[in-house]
C-alpha positions as CSV (number, residue, x, y, z in Angstrom):
1,M,-173.4,17.4,3.9
2,G,-174.2,18.8,7.4
3,I,-174.0,21.9,9.1
4,L,-170.4,20.5,11.2
5,S,-169.3,18.8,8.1
6,W,-169.3,22.2,5.9
7,I,-168.0,24.0,9.0
8,I,-165.1,22.1,9.2
9,F,-164.6,21.4,5.5
10,G,-164.7,25.5,5.5
11,A,-162.4,25.8,7.4
12,L,-159.6,23.5,5.9
13,A,-160.2,24.6,2.6
14,G,-160.1,28.3,3.7
15,W,-156.9,28.2,5.8
16,V,-154.9,26.3,3.1
17,A,-156.7,29.0,0.4
18,S,-155.2,31.8,2.9
19,M,-151.6,30.1,2.8
20,I,-151.4,30.0,-0.7
21,V,-152.7,33.3,-1.5
22,G,-150.3,34.8,1.5
23,R,-153.0,36.1,3.9
24,N,-152.9,33.5,6.5
25,D,-151.5,35.8,9.2
26,Q,-154.6,38.3,8.6
27,M,-157.2,35.9,8.7
28,G,-158.7,34.2,12.1
29,C,-160.4,31.0,12.1
30,L,-164.3,32.5,11.6
31,A,-162.8,33.9,8.4
32,N,-161.0,30.9,7.0
33,I,-164.4,29.2,7.8
34,V,-166.4,32.0,5.4
35,V,-164.1,31.9,2.9
36,G,-164.1,28.0,2.6
37,I,-167.3,27.5,2.2
38,I,-167.6,30.5,-0.1
39,G,-164.7,28.7,-2.0
40,A,-166.8,25.8,-2.2
41,V,-169.5,27.3,-3.4
42,V,-167.4,29.1,-6.1
43,G,-165.4,26.3,-7.1
44,G,-168.5,23.7,-7.3
45,W,-170.1,26.7,-9.8
46,I,-166.6,27.2,-11.7
47,M,-166.6,23.1,-11.8
48,S,-170.2,23.0,-13.2
49,I,-169.3,25.2,-16.1
50,F,-166.7,23.0,-17.3
51,G,-168.9,20.1,-17.2
52,G,-166.9,18.4,-13.9
53,S,-168.4,17.5,-10.8
54,G,-168.5,20.2,-7.5
55,V,-168.3,19.5,-4.0
56,T,-170.0,15.8,-3.1
57,G,-169.1,15.4,-0.2
58,F,-166.1,15.3,2.2
59,N,-163.3,13.8,0.0
60,L,-160.3,14.6,-1.7
61,I,-161.6,16.0,-4.6
62,S,-164.0,18.4,-3.3
63,F,-161.5,19.6,-1.0
64,I,-159.0,20.5,-4.1
65,V,-162.7,22.1,-5.7
66,A,-163.7,24.4,-2.3
67,V,-159.8,25.2,-2.5
68,I,-159.3,26.6,-5.9
69,G,-162.8,28.4,-5.3
70,A,-161.3,29.6,-2.0
71,V,-158.2,31.1,-4.1
72,V,-160.2,32.7,-6.7
73,F,-162.5,34.3,-3.8
74,L,-159.6,35.3,-2.0
75,G,-158.0,36.6,-5.6
76,V,-161.1,38.5,-6.3
77,L,-161.2,40.1,-2.9
78,N,-157.2,41.2,-3.0
79,L,-158.2,43.1,-6.5
80,L,-161.3,44.9,-5.6
81,F,-160.1,45.8,-2.1
82,G,-156.4,45.6,-2.5
83,R,-154.0,43.8,-0.1
84,R,-153.9,45.7,3.5
85,R,-150.8,45.2,5.6
């Protein structure tokens, strides 16, 4: 995937993950992009541990993997730094 695809993919995955975790009102567009890209990496790593394929392109399975990774990443951040209101 090219850089523009990663940005769009990251923004969508980060936005969906922030809504699942309940931090949507606290995150902006740039934070969603960063969380989504990190989530894609984390999700790909988690999937490789279980023998699956990670993020392989702009498709539904990769999107689900990226959202799961982003939710895990946001959950770890919530545990480490607490939930700020």
